[in-house]
ZABADREN-448087 format. One record per residue (C-alpha): residue number from 1; residue in three letters; y, x, z. Coordinates in nm, 4 decimals. Layout:
REM ZABADREN-448087
(NUM; "Ala"; (Y; X; Z))
...
This chain:
REM ZABADREN-448087
(1; "Met"; (-0.5125; -27.0187; 3.7968))
(2; "Thr"; (-0.3118; -27.0807; 3.4639))
(3; "Glu"; (-0.2190; -27.4547; 3.5586))
(4; "Arg"; (0.0985; -27.5507; 3.7478))
(5; "Lys"; (0.0559; -27.7533; 4.0311))
(6; "Pro"; (0.0415; -28.1733; 3.9632))
(7; "Val"; (0.3333; -28.3649; 4.0440))
(8; "Gly"; (0.2933; -28.5612; 4.3562))
(9; "Met"; (-0.0434; -28.3729; 4.4598))
(10; "Asn"; (-0.0424; -28.1361; 4.8240))
(11; "Phe"; (-0.0528; -27.7732; 4.7484))
(12; "Glu"; (-0.2585; -27.7761; 5.0225))
(13; "Thr"; (-0.5131; -27.9945; 4.8212))
(14; "Trp"; (-0.4592; -27.8100; 4.4831))
(15; "Ile"; (-0.5375; -27.4612; 4.5984))
(16; "Asp"; (-0.8966; -27.5742; 4.7926))
(17; "Arg"; (-0.8971; -27.7460; 4.4218))
(18; "Gln"; (-0.8897; -27.4180; 4.2930))
(19; "Ile"; (-1.0696; -27.2110; 4.5171))
(20; "Arg"; (-1.3599; -27.4653; 4.4889))
(21; "Glu"; (-1.4033; -27.4460; 4.1116))
(22; "Ala"; (-1.3473; -27.0284; 4.1133))
(23; "Ala"; (-1.6174; -27.0499; 4.3190))
(24; "Ala"; (-1.8695; -27.3167; 4.1168))
(25; "Arg"; (-1.7997; -27.0565; 3.8405))
(26; "Gly"; (-1.9222; -26.7622; 4.0758))
(27; "Glu"; (-1.6152; -26.5682; 4.0717))
(28; "Phe"; (-1.6019; -26.4799; 4.3984))
(29; "Asp"; (-1.9822; -26.3206; 4.3212))
(30; "Asp"; (-2.0179; -25.9834; 4.3434))
(31; "Leu"; (-1.6921; -25.8553; 4.5037))
(32; "Pro"; (-1.6611; -25.5097; 4.6456))
(33; "Gly"; (-1.7113; -25.5364; 4.9839))
(34; "Ala"; (-1.9757; -25.8378; 4.9405))
(35; "Gly"; (-2.1880; -25.8336; 5.3032))
(36; "Lys"; (-1.9721; -25.5662; 5.4978))
(37; "Pro"; (-1.8278; -25.6201; 5.8133))
(38; "Leu"; (-1.4969; -25.6277; 5.7905))
(39; "Pro"; (-1.2630; -25.3016; 5.9869))
(40; "Arg"; (-1.2455; -25.2930; 6.3309))
(41; "Arg"; (-0.9077; -25.3982; 6.4221))
(42; "Arg"; (-0.7357; -25.2198; 6.7336))
(43; "Asp"; (-0.5767; -25.5107; 6.9017))
(44; "Asp"; (-0.4579; -25.3329; 7.1766))
(45; "Glu"; (-0.0789; -25.3411; 7.2329))
(46; "Met"; (-0.0185; -24.9743; 7.0796))
(47; "Gly"; (-0.3001; -25.0783; 6.8182))
(48; "Trp"; (-0.0482; -25.0740; 6.5238))
(49; "Val"; (0.0485; -24.6772; 6.6636))
(50; "Lys"; (-0.3334; -24.5965; 6.6364))
(51; "Arg"; (-0.3652; -24.7615; 6.2983))
(52; "Lys"; (-0.0357; -24.5465; 6.1360))
(53; "Leu"; (-0.1700; -24.2436; 6.3128))
(54; "Asp"; (-0.4947; -24.2610; 6.1447))
(55; "Glu"; (-0.3269; -24.3851; 5.8194))
(56; "Glu"; (-0.1207; -24.0078; 5.8378))
(57; "Gly"; (-0.4172; -23.8478; 5.9488))
(58; "Leu"; (-0.1652; -23.7650; 6.2337))
(59; "Glu"; (-0.3349; -23.6909; 6.6374))
(60; "Phe"; (-0.1798; -23.8576; 6.9079))
(61; "Pro"; (-0.1173; -23.6069; 7.1699))
(62; "Leu"; (-0.3071; -23.5841; 7.4287))
(63; "Pro"; (-0.1684; -23.4674; 7.8038))
(64; "Gly"; (-0.2048; -23.1166; 7.9577))
(65; "Gly"; (-0.5445; -22.9739; 7.9028))
(66; "Leu"; (-0.6889; -23.2535; 7.7428))
(67; "Gly"; (-0.4380; -23.1191; 7.4817))
(68; "Leu"; (-0.5361; -22.7585; 7.5495))
(69; "Arg"; (-0.9287; -22.8635; 7.4932))
(70; "Arg"; (-0.8784; -23.0036; 7.1375))
(71; "Glu"; (-0.6351; -22.7297; 7.0565))
(72; "Ala"; (-0.8877; -22.4805; 7.1757))
(73; "Glu"; (-1.1151; -22.6535; 6.9246))
(74; "Lys"; (-0.8910; -22.5918; 6.6291))
(75; "Val"; (-0.8220; -22.2693; 6.6629))
(76; "Arg"; (-1.2008; -22.1712; 6.7230))
(77; "Ala"; (-1.2384; -22.3549; 6.3599))
(78; "Ala"; (-0.8895; -22.1653; 6.2452))
(79; "Ala"; (-1.0468; -21.7976; 6.3042))
(80; "Val"; (-1.3857; -21.8842; 6.1832))
(81; "Ala"; (-1.1359; -21.9390; 5.8095))
(82; "Ala"; (-0.8497; -21.6657; 5.8771))
(83; "Pro"; (-0.8220; -21.4789; 5.5905))
(84; "Thr"; (-0.9287; -21.1387; 5.8003))
(85; "Glu"; (-1.1679; -21.0363; 6.1163))
(86; "Ala"; (-0.7841; -20.9075; 6.2930))
(87; "Lys"; (-0.6135; -21.2663; 6.1929))
(88; "Ala"; (-0.9494; -21.4109; 6.3552))
(89; "Arg"; (-0.9284; -21.1637; 6.6783))
(90; "Ala"; (-0.5593; -21.2529; 6.7186))
(91; "Leu"; (-0.5640; -21.6101; 6.7000))
(92; "Val"; (-0.8386; -21.6271; 6.9975))
(93; "Glu"; (-0.6921; -21.3779; 7.1683))
(94; "Asp"; (-0.3433; -21.5753; 7.1379))
(95; "Met"; (-0.5111; -21.8586; 7.2530))
(96; "Asn"; (-0.6876; -21.7059; 7.5231))
(97; "Glu"; (-0.4202; -21.6224; 7.6741))
(98; "Arg"; (-0.2742; -21.9214; 7.7355))
(99; "Ile"; (-0.5862; -22.0764; 7.8057))
(100; "Lys"; (-0.5363; -21.8427; 8.1267))
(101; "Glu"; (-0.1907; -21.9440; 8.1913))
(102; "Ala"; (-0.2332; -22.2390; 8.2028))
(103; "Val"; (-0.5163; -22.2017; 8.4799))
(104; "Arg"; (-0.2576; -22.0241; 8.6448))
(105; "His"; (0.0414; -22.2736; 8.6366))
(106; "Pro"; (-0.1325; -22.5903; 8.5769))
(107; "Met"; (-0.0396; -22.8758; 8.3505))
(108; "Ala"; (0.0392; -23.2451; 8.4458))
(109; "Gly"; (-0.2146; -23.4551; 8.3581))
(110; "Pro"; (-0.5309; -23.4804; 8.4692))
(111; "Pro"; (-0.7256; -23.1721; 8.5556))
(112; "Val"; (-0.9187; -23.0490; 8.2837))
(113; "Ile"; (-1.1610; -22.7143; 8.2251))
(114; "Val"; (-1.0829; -22.4957; 7.9273))
(115; "Pro"; (-1.2895; -22.2248; 7.8802))
(116; "Leu"; (-1.2221; -21.9566; 7.7357))
(117; "Ile"; (-1.2716; -21.8673; 7.3601))
(118; "Asp"; (-1.5897; -21.6893; 7.3429))
(119; "Glu"; (-1.4390; -21.3535; 7.0830))
(120; "Glu"; (-1.7548; -21.1898; 6.9729))
(121; "Ala"; (-1.8828; -21.5275; 6.9388))
(122; "Ala"; (-1.5707; -21.6607; 6.7233))
(123; "Ile"; (-1.6144; -21.3112; 6.5592))
(124; "Ala"; (-2.0127; -21.3246; 6.4747))
(125; "Asp"; (-1.8973; -21.6793; 6.3089))
(126; "Trp"; (-1.5934; -21.5427; 6.1131))
(127; "Arg"; (-1.7956; -21.2672; 5.9827))
(128; "Ala"; (-2.1420; -21.5148; 5.8688))
(129; "Ala"; (-1.8913; -21.6992; 5.6911))
(130; "His"; (-1.7111; -21.4434; 5.5163))
(131; "Ser"; (-2.0075; -21.1698; 5.4136))
(132; "Pro"; (-2.0455; -21.0985; 5.0358))
(133; "Ala"; (-2.2966; -21.2807; 4.8594))
(134; "Pro"; (-2.6240; -21.0345; 4.8310))
(135; "Pro"; (-2.6314; -20.8888; 4.4735))
(136; "Gly"; (-2.8710; -21.1099; 4.2681))
(137; "Thr"; (-2.7166; -21.4240; 4.3782))
(138; "Pro"; (-2.5742; -21.6321; 4.1194))
(139; "Val"; (-2.2094; -21.7156; 4.1534))
(140; "Ala"; (-2.1272; -22.1425; 4.1563))
(141; "Ala"; (-1.9392; -22.2338; 3.8706))
(142; "Pro"; (-1.5668; -22.3896; 3.9753))
(143; "Pro"; (-1.5461; -22.7499; 3.9546))
(144; "Pro"; (-1.4153; -22.9156; 3.6516))
(145; "Arg"; (-1.0555; -22.9818; 3.5933))
(146; "Ala"; (-0.9590; -23.3484; 3.6282))
(147; "Trp"; (-0.8584; -23.4814; 3.2381))
(148; "Trp"; (-0.5685; -23.5775; 3.3777))
(149; "Arg"; (-0.5185; -23.2073; 3.4950))
(150; "Arg"; (-0.6424; -23.0676; 3.2074))
(151; "Leu"; (-0.3610; -23.3097; 3.0013))
(152; "Leu"; (-0.0825; -23.1759; 3.1603))
(153; "Gly"; (-0.1495; -22.8404; 3.1405))
(154; "Leu"; (-0.1752; -22.8153; 3.5687))
(155; "Pro"; (-0.4769; -22.5890; 3.7540))
């Protein structure tokens, strides 16, 4: 598209000609994403909010028991990733207390049964994730730093 639009030719005709000539030269062949479906759009009235939440990595707040159930799943994962067993136990105990409180005083929203987190199972998962490697197991080398981190002296 190095040439200017000829005088007297409307833009639509000129643009169509540019596209047709570029396609004839093969400039549209092997583009990234060729042959793949377009990303699914959310066309409901709150679609733009949902897309923004997805882009930012945020979550839509859920009402009552649904939010508590999602939070319990996150606490279980956080307990397995906790630095110490005591911290993992504290996370699970705190979440179980909040679940019991929600049972005593029902929240607004749809009634959802949120099971208590099995503390011993969570601690067993924590121990499995944090067990030291058996002797003789080769230690994996850390991944190499990106070239730009090495250049700037960053970790």
